[in-house]
C-alpha positions in Angstrom: 84.5 26.8 155.6 86.7 27.9 152.7 90.5 28.2 152.6 92.0 30.4 150.0 95.3 29.1 148.7 97.5 30.9 146.3 100.3 29.0 144.6 103.1 30.1 142.4 104.9 27.4 140.5 108.6 27.8 140.7 111.0 25.1 139.4 114.0 25.2 141.7 117.1 23.2 141.5 118.7 21.7 144.5 122.3 23.0 144.7 124.8 21.8 147.2 125.9 24.3 149.7 128.9 26.3 148.5 128.2 25.7 144.8 126.5 28.0 142.4 124.1 27.4 139.5 125.8 26.8 136.2 125.5 29.7 133.9 126.7 30.2 130.4 129.5 32.6 129.9 128.3 35.3 127.6 128.7 39.0 127.3 127.6 40.9 130.3 125.6 44.1 129.7 124.8 46.7 132.3 121.1 47.3 132.3 119.0 49.5 134.5 115.5 48.3 135.4 112.7 49.4 137.7 111.8 46.3 139.7 109.5 45.6 142.6 111.9 45.3 145.5 109.6 43.0 147.5 109.4 40.5 144.5 113.1 40.8 144.0 113.9 40.0 147.6 111.4 37.1 147.6 113.0 35.7 144.4 116.4 36.1 145.9 115.3 34.1 149.0 113.5 31.4 147.0 116.4 30.9 144.6 119.0 31.1 147.4 120.9 33.7 145.5 123.5 35.7 147.4 122.9 38.9 145.4 120.1 40.5 143.5 122.0 40.2 140.2 122.4 36.4 140.8 118.7 36.1 141.6 117.8 37.8 138.3 120.2 35.6 136.4 118.8 32.4 138.0 115.3 33.5 137.3 116.1 34.1 133.7 117.8 30.7 133.4 114.6 29.1 134.9 112.4 30.9 132.4 114.5 29.8 129.5 114.6 26.2 130.7 110.8 26.2 131.2 110.3 27.6 127.7 112.5 24.9 126.2 110.7 22.2 128.2 107.3 23.6 126.9 108.6 23.6 123.3 109.8 20.0 123.6 106.4 19.0 125.0 104.6 20.7 122.1 106.9 19.0 119.6 106.3 15.6 121.2 102.5 16.1 121.3 102.6 17.1 117.6 104.6 13.9 116.8 102.1 11.9 118.7 99.1 13.3 116.8 100.9 12.9 113.4 101.6 9.2 114.3 98.0 8.3 113.6 97.3 6.7 116.9 93.5 6.4 117.6 92.3 7.4 121.0 89.1 5.5 122.0 86.8 6.2 124.9 87.2 3.6 127.6 84.6 4.9 130.0 82.4 6.7 127.5 82.6 10.0 129.2 83.6 12.3 126.3 80.1 12.2 124.5 78.2 13.0 127.6 
C-alpha cells in the first residue's frame, strides 16, 4: 500500500490576533499581474492575510527572508570549510 504525500514548505510566522506582519515602509507601486486565483486564495488563507494585496506582500517578505537565511547559511558553510577543520569518517560509510 502506498500513500502519496505532497508537501509545500511554507515558513509562517505566528502573529497575535489583531496585529499585522511588520513591513518596511517603502514606495508603493501599482502593478498589474495575471495570477492564479486559486493559488492566491490559498496563500491568503495560509498567511492569514485579510486582502489579496496583503497576502502578496507577506509572501514576498517570506521569500526575501528565506533568501537571506540561505545566503547566511552559505556564508557560514564557506567559513567552516575555510577554517581548515578536518572531517573524518566515524563509521567508515563514505568509502563504500
